[in-house]
C-alpha positions as CSV (number, residue, x, y, z in Angstrom):
1,X,83.0,166.2,-17.6
2,X,79.8,165.5,-19.4
3,X,81.6,164.1,-22.4
4,X,83.5,161.7,-20.1
5,X,80.2,160.5,-18.5
6,X,78.7,160.0,-21.9
7,X,81.7,158.0,-23.1
8,X,81.5,155.8,-20.0
9,X,77.8,155.1,-20.5
10,X,78.5,154.3,-24.2
11,X,81.3,151.9,-23.2
12,X,79.1,150.1,-20.7
13,X,76.3,149.8,-23.2
14,X,78.7,148.5,-25.8
15,X,80.1,145.9,-23.4
16,X,76.6,144.7,-22.5
17,X,75.6,144.4,-26.1
18,X,78.8,142.6,-27.2
19,X,79.7,140.0,-24.6
20,X,83.3,138.8,-24.3
21,X,84.5,135.3,-25.3
22,X,84.9,134.3,-21.7
23,X,81.3,135.2,-20.9
24,X,80.2,133.3,-24.0
25,X,82.0,130.3,-22.8
26,X,80.5,130.5,-19.4
27,X,77.1,130.7,-20.9
28,X,77.8,127.7,-23.0
29,X,79.2,125.6,-20.1
30,X,75.9,124.3,-18.6
31,X,75.1,122.8,-22.0
32,X,78.3,120.7,-21.9
33,X,77.9,117.1,-20.6
34,X,79.5,116.5,-17.2
35,X,81.2,113.1,-16.7
36,X,80.3,110.8,-13.9
37,X,83.9,111.0,-12.4
38,X,83.5,114.8,-12.0
39,X,80.1,114.4,-10.3
40,X,81.7,111.8,-7.9
41,X,84.6,114.1,-7.1
42,X,82.2,116.9,-6.3
43,X,80.1,114.7,-4.0
44,X,83.3,113.6,-2.2
45,X,84.5,117.1,-1.8
46,X,81.1,118.2,-0.4
47,X,81.2,115.3,2.1
48,X,84.7,116.2,3.2
49,X,83.7,119.8,3.5
50,X,80.8,118.8,5.7
51,X,83.0,116.7,7.9
52,X,85.5,119.4,8.3
53,X,82.7,121.9,9.2
54,X,81.5,119.5,11.9
55,X,85.0,119.0,13.3
56,X,85.5,122.8,13.4
57,X,82.2,123.2,15.3
58,X,83.2,120.6,17.8
59,X,86.6,122.3,18.3
60,X,84.9,125.6,18.8
61,X,82.7,124.1,21.5
62,X,85.7,122.5,23.2
63,X,87.6,125.8,23.0
64,X,84.7,127.6,24.6
65,X,84.4,125.0,27.3
66,X,88.1,125.3,28.1
67,X,87.9,129.1,28.2
68,X,85.0,128.7,30.7
69,X,87.0,126.3,32.8
70,X,90.0,128.7,32.8
71,X,87.8,131.6,33.9
72,X,86.3,129.5,36.7
73,X,89.8,128.6,37.9
74,X,90.9,132.2,37.8
75,X,87.8,133.2,39.9
76,X,88.6,130.4,42.4
77,X,92.2,131.5,42.6
78,X,91.2,135.1,43.5
79,X,89.7,133.8,46.8
80,X,93.0,132.2,47.7
81,X,95.3,135.1,46.9
82,X,94.8,136.7,50.4
83,X,95.5,133.4,52.1
84,X,98.6,132.8,50.0
85,X,99.9,136.3,50.8
86,X,99.4,135.6,54.6
87,X,101.2,132.2,54.3
88,X,104.0,133.7,52.3
89,X,104.5,136.4,54.9
90,X,104.4,133.9,57.8
91,X,106.9,131.7,56.0
92,X,109.3,134.6,55.5
93,X,108.9,135.5,59.2
94,X,109.7,131.9,60.2
95,X,112.7,131.8,58.0
96,X,114.0,135.0,59.5
97,X,113.5,133.8,63.0
98,X,115.1,130.5,62.2
99,X,118.1,132.3,60.7
100,X,118.5,134.5,63.8
101,X,118.2,131.5,66.1
102,X,120.8,129.5,64.1
103,X,123.2,132.5,64.3
104,X,122.8,132.6,68.1
105,X,123.3,128.9,68.4
106,X,126.4,128.9,66.2
107,X,128.0,131.8,68.2
108,X,127.2,130.1,71.5
109,X,128.6,126.8,70.4
110,X,131.7,128.4,68.9
111,X,132.4,130.2,72.2
112,X,131.8,127.1,74.3
113,X,134.3,124.9,72.4
114,X,136.9,127.5,71.6
115,X,139.3,125.7,73.9
116,X,139.0,122.4,71.9
117,X,138.5,123.4,68.3
118,X,141.9,124.4,67.0
119,X,141.5,123.5,63.3
120,X,137.9,124.7,62.7
121,X,137.3,128.1,61.0
122,X,134.4,130.2,62.1
123,X,131.6,130.4,59.5
124,X,133.4,128.5,56.7
125,X,132.0,125.0,56.1
126,X,133.8,122.3,54.2
127,X,133.4,121.5,50.5
128,X,131.2,118.5,51.3
129,X,128.8,120.8,53.2
130,X,128.7,123.2,50.2
131,X,127.9,120.4,47.8
132,X,125.2,119.1,50.2
133,X,123.6,122.6,50.5
134,X,123.8,123.1,46.7
135,X,122.1,119.8,46.0
136,X,119.5,120.6,48.6
137,X,118.8,123.9,47.0
138,X,118.6,122.3,43.5
139,X,116.0,119.8,44.6
140,X,113.8,122.6,45.8
141,X,113.5,121.7,49.5
142,X,113.1,125.3,50.5
143,X,111.2,126.8,47.5
144,X,107.8,126.3,49.0
145,X,107.7,130.0,50.0
146,X,108.3,131.4,46.5
147,X,104.8,131.2,45.1
148,X,104.3,134.6,43.4
149,X,102.2,135.3,40.4
150,X,104.9,137.1,38.3
151,X,108.1,135.4,37.1
152,X,110.5,138.2,38.2
153,X,109.2,138.3,41.8
154,X,109.2,134.5,41.9
155,X,112.9,134.4,40.9
156,X,113.8,137.1,43.4
157,X,112.0,135.5,46.3
158,X,113.5,132.2,45.4
159,X,117.0,133.6,45.5
160,X,116.3,135.3,48.8
161,X,114.8,132.2,50.4
162,X,117.6,130.1,49.0
163,X,120.2,132.3,50.5
164,X,118.4,132.3,53.9
165,X,118.0,128.6,53.8
166,X,121.7,128.2,53.0
167,X,122.7,130.3,55.9
168,X,120.4,128.5,58.3
169,X,121.6,125.1,57.2
170,X,125.2,126.3,57.4
171,X,124.7,127.5,60.9
172,X,123.1,124.2,61.9
173,X,125.9,122.2,60.5
174,X,128.5,124.3,62.2
175,X,126.6,124.1,65.5
176,X,126.5,120.3,65.2
177,X,130.2,120.1,64.4
178,X,131.0,122.4,67.3
179,X,128.9,120.2,69.6
180,X,130.8,117.1,68.4
181,X,134.1,118.8,68.9
182,X,133.0,119.8,72.4
183,X,131.9,116.3,73.3
184,X,135.2,114.8,72.0
185,X,137.2,117.4,74.0
186,X,135.3,116.7,77.2
187,X,135.7,113.0,76.7
188,X,139.5,113.2,76.2
189,X,139.8,115.6,79.2
190,X,137.7,113.2,81.4
191,X,139.8,110.2,80.4
192,X,143.0,112.1,81.2
193,X,141.7,113.0,84.7
194,X,140.4,109.4,85.5
195,X,142.7,107.1,87.5
196,X,144.3,104.0,86.0
197,X,141.9,101.4,87.5
198,X,138.9,103.3,86.2
199,X,140.5,103.3,82.7
200,X,141.1,99.6,83.0
201,X,137.5,99.1,84.0
202,X,136.3,101.2,81.2
203,X,138.4,99.2,78.7
204,X,137.1,95.9,80.2
205,X,133.5,97.1,80.0
206,X,134.0,98.1,76.3
207,X,135.5,94.7,75.6
208,X,132.7,93.0,77.3
209,X,130.2,95.1,75.4
210,X,131.8,94.0,72.1
211,X,131.8,90.4,73.2
212,X,128.1,90.6,74.1
213,X,127.3,92.1,70.7
214,X,129.2,89.3,69.0
215,X,127.4,86.7,71.1
216,X,124.0,88.3,70.2
217,X,124.9,88.1,66.6
218,X,125.9,84.5,66.9
219,X,122.8,83.6,68.8
220,X,120.6,85.3,66.1
221,X,122.5,83.3,63.4
222,X,121.9,80.1,65.3
223,X,118.2,81.0,65.7
224,X,117.9,81.5,62.0
225,X,119.6,78.2,61.3
226,X,117.2,76.5,63.7
227,X,114.2,78.0,62.0
228,X,115.5,76.9,58.6
229,X,116.1,73.4,59.8
230,X,112.7,73.2,61.5
231,X,111.0,74.3,58.2
232,X,113.0,71.7,56.2
233,X,111.9,69.0,58.7
234,X,108.3,70.1,58.5
235,X,108.6,69.9,54.7
236,X,110.0,66.3,55.0
237,X,107.1,65.4,57.3
238,X,104.6,66.7,54.9
239,X,106.3,64.7,52.1
240,X,106.2,61.6,54.2
241,X,102.5,62.0,54.9
242,X,101.9,62.6,51.2
243,X,103.9,59.5,50.3
244,X,101.9,57.4,52.8
245,X,98.6,58.7,51.3
246,X,99.9,57.8,47.8
247,X,100.9,54.3,49.1
248,X,97.4,53.7,50.5
249,X,95.9,54.8,47.2
250,X,98.2,52.6,45.2
251,X,97.3,49.6,47.5
252,X,93.6,50.2,46.7
253,X,94.4,50.4,43.0
254,X,96.5,47.2,43.2
255,X,93.7,45.3,44.9
256,X,91.2,46.5,42.3
257,X,93.6,45.5,39.5
258,X,94.1,42.1,41.0
259,X,90.4,41.5,41.2
260,X,90.0,42.6,37.6
261,X,92.9,40.2,36.6
262,X,91.2,37.3,38.4
263,X,88.0,38.1,36.7
264,X,89.7,38.2,33.3
265,X,91.5,34.9,34.1
266,X,88.1,33.3,34.9
267,X,86.6,34.6,31.7
268,X,89.6,33.3,29.8
269,X,89.3,29.9,31.4
270,X,85.6,29.7,30.5
271,X,86.4,30.7,26.9
272,X,89.0,28.1,26.6
273,X,86.6,25.5,27.9
274,X,84.0,26.6,25.4
275,X,86.5,26.5,22.6
276,X,87.6,23.0,23.6
277,X,84.0,21.9,23.8
278,X,83.3,23.4,20.4
279,X,86.3,21.6,18.9
280,X,85.3,18.3,20.4
281,X,81.8,18.8,19.0
282,X,82.9,19.7,15.5
283,X,85.6,17.1,14.9
284,X,83.3,14.0,15.0
285,X,80.9,15.7,12.6
286,X,83.8,16.4,10.2
287,X,85.3,12.9,10.5
288,X,82.0,11.2,9.7
289,X,81.9,10.8,5.9
290,X,78.6,9.0,5.5
291,X,76.5,11.7,7.2
292,X,75.5,14.6,5.0
293,X,75.5,18.0,6.8
294,X,74.4,21.1,4.9
295,X,77.0,23.6,4.0
296,X,75.2,26.5,5.7
297,X,75.4,24.8,9.1
298,X,79.1,24.1,8.6
299,X,79.7,27.7,7.7
300,X,77.7,29.0,10.7
301,X,79.8,26.8,13.0
302,X,83.0,27.9,11.4
303,X,81.9,31.5,11.8
304,X,81.1,31.0,15.4
305,X,84.4,29.3,16.0
306,X,86.2,32.2,14.3
307,X,84.3,34.7,16.5
308,X,85.3,32.8,19.6
309,X,88.9,32.7,18.5
310,X,88.9,36.5,17.9
311,X,87.3,37.1,21.3
312,X,89.9,34.9,22.9
313,X,92.7,36.8,21.3
314,X,91.2,40.1,22.5
315,X,90.9,38.7,26.0
316,X,94.5,37.4,25.9
317,X,95.7,40.9,24.8
318,X,93.6,42.5,27.5
319,X,95.1,40.1,30.1
320,X,98.6,40.8,28.9
321,X,98.1,44.6,29.2
322,X,96.6,44.1,32.7
323,X,99.7,42.0,33.6
324,X,102.0,44.8,32.4
325,X,100.0,47.4,34.4
326,X,100.2,45.2,37.4
327,X,103.9,44.8,37.0
328,X,104.4,48.5,36.8
329,X,102.2,49.1,39.8
330,X,104.2,46.5,41.7
331,X,107.5,48.3,40.8
332,X,106.0,51.6,41.8
333,X,105.0,50.0,45.2
334,X,108.5,48.7,45.7
335,X,110.0,52.1,44.9
336,X,107.6,53.9,47.3
337,X,108.4,51.4,50.0
338,X,112.1,52.0,49.4
339,X,111.6,55.8,49.7
340,X,109.6,55.2,52.9
341,X,112.4,53.2,54.4
342,X,114.9,55.9,53.4
343,X,112.8,58.5,55.1
344,X,112.5,56.4,58.2
345,X,116.2,56.1,58.3
346,X,116.8,59.8,57.8
347,X,114.1,60.8,60.3
348,X,113.8,58.3,63.1
349,X,110.5,58.5,65.1
350,X,112.3,59.6,68.3
351,X,113.1,63.1,66.9
352,X,111.2,65.8,68.7
353,X,110.9,69.3,67.3
């Protein structure tokens, strides 16, 4: 044992004195130059690690908040457990009472109409009733009593409540059918016992009732037609008033356009007179060969004459455009007057709503 301990100590001493090549390389690594890319990768990894750490901390806080919320909800639920048990018990009692009452009603109705129901079997509803009850059970119309904490108890109570509800609804449907059969039997028996004149009166009263219903339907249709026609007539009256307002507006625009046209004609006449006067004043000067007129004055007069001619052309173009606008307004006025005449023909003034 002592030799083994001495050998272990010597081995450890030897390993400390003679380092391995891996340890030598690790000692030499800090002296190696590190590239910039590796430094950047290290910084990026550190940043990502920091972000992941922050995200983990936030998730831990959210998880703790959710656990606190769940615990609070569980504490609140404990206060409602007793109330829920009482409600469930009351509901079961109500279902049981309803089932017993429906059984009694079905038996009583079956006994009362035993003389009239020859084709109806006791306690066996039709396939349509079965489908109706099955769909009603699938939609969960009677599952409000099955609110237990454990899944097995919930399934059992659901099945029990479903069966009870099926029996209750079956009894109700059978009772209603029995009541209908009883009413039909009583009606047929009463009709057989009535004399012939009473039967005739009954048939006449039924025929008169059908006629009254038909007359009511026809009257309602006529009332609807009258309402639609009255609304259409009101729309036409509104359009007529709108057209009259547009006509008055167009009349005012036409009057203003005529005034502008007269003013333009007056300006055009004055410009023509000025041009004629300018021509008459220039021609004697140009025909006189003995007088000497400076070239500058002649150029100024020619320039003024050209300006007057350009102004005259502009006024003529403006007058032509105003004439075109006046013509279009006149056509629009004629069209509106024609529409007004058509409306007056379609709706004479003696019509009263």
